[in-house]
N, C-alpha and C positions, 0 to 999 in steps of 0.2 A: 609505581609512577603516580604522580598527583596531577590532576587536570586543573586548569584555571577555574576558580570559583566565582569570579566577579560577574556581576549582572550588568549588562550593557544598558545605557540610557539611550533610547532610540526615539527620535521625533515621531509624532503621529503621521499617518499616511498623508501625503500632500494632496490637497484638492485643487484642481484647476479652477480658475475663475472665469465664468462665461462673460459675454459682452454686456449683459445686463447687471453685472456685478454680483450675481449669486454664485454660490459654490457649486462646482460640477464634480462629477466622479473622478477619482484619481486615474492616472494614466495606467492602462493595463495592456501588457503584451502577452499574447497567447502563443505558446510554442507546442507544436504537435510533432514529435518525432515519428516517422513512418517508414516502415520497410515493407513494400509490396502490400499496401492496404487499399487497393483500388475499390474493393467491395464495401469498405466501411468509412473511408475518409470523408465522403460527402455528408453522412449523417453526423459525424463529429463536428464538422464545420458549421452545419446548419444549426446544431444545438447552441453553439457559441453566438450565432446571430440572433437566436431567440432569447438570450439572457435578458433579465430585467435591467441589468447594467452591462451591456455588451462590451467586449474588449475593444480597444482602439485599433489594434492590429492583430491579425491572425497570420502566423507564419508556420508553414509546414516544412519540417526539416526532412527532406527526402534522403534516406540513407540507403544507398545501393539498390534503388528500385529498378525492377525490370518489367513492371506492369504499367498500368495507366494512372498510377497514383498522382504523378506530377500534373498531368493534363486535367484530371478531375478536380484536384485541389484548386488550380487556377480558375477553372470554370465556375467554381463555387465561391470565388472572391478572396481566396487566400493568397498571400505571397509565398513563394516557394524558394528555399535555398537548399542546395545540395551539399551533403558532406563530401569531404575530399580525402581519399585514401584512408577511410576509417576502418579500422579492424577491431574496434572496441564496442561495437553494437550501439545500443541506446545511449549509454553513458558517453561514449566518444562522440556521437553525433550531437548530443546536447552541449557538450563542452565546446565543440567547434562553433555551434550557433550562438551560445552565450558569449563566447570570446568576440564575436563580430557585433552582437546587438547590444550588449550591456553598456558599451561605451556611450551610446546615445540616450541612456536613461539616468535620471536622478536617483539618489539613494532611496527616496521615498516612493518611487514608482514601483509597480508590481509586475511580477512575471508569473503567468500561469503555465504550468507544464502538465500536459495531459496525454494519455495514450490515444492512439488513433482508433482503437476499438471501443472507445468509451463515449457515452452520451451524457452530457451534464444536464441536470434539471435546471429549469429557468431561473430558480432562485439561488443557484450556486454562487455566482460571483458577488451578488449583493450581500448574501450571508457571510461570505468569506471576508469581504472588505469591511463589513461592520464588526467582525471579530478581531480585526488586525489592530489591536491596541499596542501601547509602547512595549509591552513585555512579550508579545507574540512575534516570532520570527517567520513562521509559515503556518498555513492553514491547509489541512488535508481533507479530502473528500470522504464521505461515508458511502461505500460501494455496495451495490445490490446486483444480483445476477439477472441477465436478460432472460426472456422466456425461451423455451425450447430446450433441447438437449436430453429429452426423455427422463428416465429415472436418475441418471447421473446429474443432469442439469438441476432437477428438483432438489437433490441432496446439497448441491452447491448453493442454491438459493436459500435453503434453510440455514446452512452454515453462515452465509453472509448476513442474514437477518439477525442471527444470534450475536454475531460480532458487532452489529450496529447497536444492539441492546447493551452490550458490554461498554461500548463507547459512551452511551447515555448514562450508564451507572457510574462511570468514572468522571462525571461532569464534563463530558465531551473532550477529554484529553486525548490527543492523538499519539499513540505509541509508535505508529508508523505513518510517515507522510506518504501515503499510498501513491504509487506510480500512475494509478488511474487518473488522478487529478490533484494537484497541489498548487496553492498560490503562495509565492515567495515574495518577500520584500527584496528589492534589488540590493539593498545594503547588506542583507543577510548573506546573499550569495557571494558578494564581494568579500565579506568577512570570512566565510568558509574557505575561499580560495587563499586569502592571506594567511589564515591559520595553517593550512596545509603547507604552504611555502615556508612558513616559519618553523615547521616541525611540531606545532602544538597538537595537530591531529595528522593522521597519515592519509593514505589513499592517493598519493600523487601530488600534482602541483596545480590542479585545476578545480573546477566547481564540483563535479561528480567524481567519485572514486572509480578508477579503472581497475582496481584490484578486487572489487566486490562483485559477487554473483547477483546481489540484490542492491542496486544503487539507491533505491528509495529507502530501504531500511538503514543503510549506512549513512545517508545524508541526514536522516532523522537524528541519529546519534551525534552527528557533527553539529547540527544546529542546537541541540539541547546541551551539548558539551560547552558551547559558547555562551550559555546562560539564558537562552530564549525558551519560552514555552511553545509547544506545538499543540494545536487544537483541531477538532473536527466538529464544528457547531451544527445545530439543527438547520436544515435548509440546504446544506452542502452535500446533497445526495447525487450520486452518479450511477448510471446503469452500464455494466461492463459485460464483456464476453464470458461465457461459461465454457469449460472444456467438454467436448461431446464424446470423447472416448477415453477409456482407462489409460492407454499409453500417453495421450496428451496430458491428462491430469497428473499422471505419475511424474512426467518430465517437469511440469510446472511446479508441483509441490516439492519435488526434490530440490529444484533450484531455490525455491523460497526457503525451505528448511535449512539446507546446507549453507546458503548465504547468511541466514540469521545466525547460525552457530559460528561460522567463520568470522563474522563481524564482531561477535562477542569475544571470541578468542583473540582477535587483533587489538581490540580496545582494552581488554582486561577488565579487572574489577574496579569500577569507579562509582561515584554517586549516581551517575546517569545509567550505567549498565546494570547495577545491582538488581533492580526489579526485573529486568529481562532475564538475568541469569537465574533468579529464583523461579520465574515462570517456566523456563526450560527444564529446571530441575524437577518441578512438579509434573511436567510432561513426561519425563523419564519415569517418575514414580507411577504415573497412571498406566504407562506401558507395562511396568512390572506387575501392578495389581491386577490388571486385566488378564495377563498371562496366568497368574496364580489362580484367579477365579475360574478361568476356562479349564485349567488342570484339575482343580477341585471338583468342578462340575463333571468332567469326564471320569474322574475317579468314582464319584457317587453313582454315575450311570453304569459304570463297569461292575459295581457291587450289587446292582439290582435296581428296583424301582425307587426313585428318590422320594423323600417325604416332603410335602408342602405344608408348612405350618402357617397359621394365621399371621404370625409376625412377618415372615418372609414374603407372604402374599401382599401384605400391606406395604412393605418396602418397595416391592415391584410396582405396585399401583402408584405410589408417590413418584417413583422414578419416571414412569410412563407419563404421568400428569405434567411433570416438569418439562419433559420433552415436547409435549403438545403445546403447552403455554408459551414456551420460548420460541416456537415456530410460528407464533401469531404474526401476521403481517406478510408471510410468504404465501398465504392462501389456504383455504380449508383442505384442499387436496394434500398440501404439504403437511398440515397438521395431522391428517389421517395417516400419512406415511410415517410421521414421527411417532405416532402412537403404537405402531407395530413393533417398535424396538429392534426387531431382528435386522431390518435393512440398515438402520443407523449403526447398529453394532458392527456390521460388516464394514461400513464406511469408516468407523472409528479404527477398526483393525487395519484398514488401508492406510490411514493417517499414521498409525503407530509403525507400520512397516516402512513408511517414508522416513520417519524419525530415526529408526534403527539403521536404515541404509545410509542416511546422512552421517551418522556417527561412524559407521564402518568405513565409509569413503574417506572421511577426515583422518581416521586412524591409519588406514592402509596407505593412502597417498601422501599424507603429511605435507600438503602444498603450503609453501610459505608465502604469505602476503606481507603487506607493510606492517611495521611496528613503530609506534611513536617512541621517541627516546626521552 
């Protein structure tokens, strides 16, 4: 199957004109889908009010909430709308909200979608708006882990800092429009919906796909398939929740990994998905090589005392140095942790187990999602 290769010509972000005739910031609508987020929603809203360029409206989409989310959101200055009979979690709630609110927006207006457990840095919206040129359909955040969570939290913060370094090395290209916070052009969202309805891309007939476990990963591929760039520029940092237990982390990462693999399966090989498929292939190879290394090490230990040659000692030191350097920014304690190697090796093995389980679940269950024709 061949995807449309045309590049859209999009007008620049519209700027409002103030009474004195000077240009004002573009109109920004902030959407926060929330399910029982009473403990965190106030911090998320407060961070929006602290933006250098605050949104014009903050709307909390209360999805089947049974706690004080609604009352707290209203007390902190947000408008609240409730989802109706939603069985599709975050994607379904967002589709309902966008269906009601986009009608009042121009194509060049902007829509921020952010998680309720995320706090935006004050420069986020200003940086995202500045990056929104004619070729960019959406701007994603660069996420960092919040403090706390013990050893598991520290490992996630190291991981997130390394991912931020990768984004910088790729000239701030966003391979995933993270669900923690992404700024969309209203026109882009409308085009995604039209493309789904026309059968150019799958995932249902609305803005976010209801067939994907990871709606943020899927909508990234949808936006890029339509010919737009996706970016995560400097200044667009967010601080988000870290998982504080292995079962919670396992559930989160299994959903992320399985969703990414299923999205690639459903889209197939295209000019957009090819780099993602190559990276997933290298992930599989890394799982294989680590397994072979551990088997070889076990075999050497079973034979007796292993020999440590200067060459392999030097290789180990270089590997340890790379781990320490790439953990820079997560704090000196994290760098010390990275230098031990053993703890991060265990974390890598955890990630590999998630990857293998995702492949196994896909092969065993063979769930069918949408396929474009």
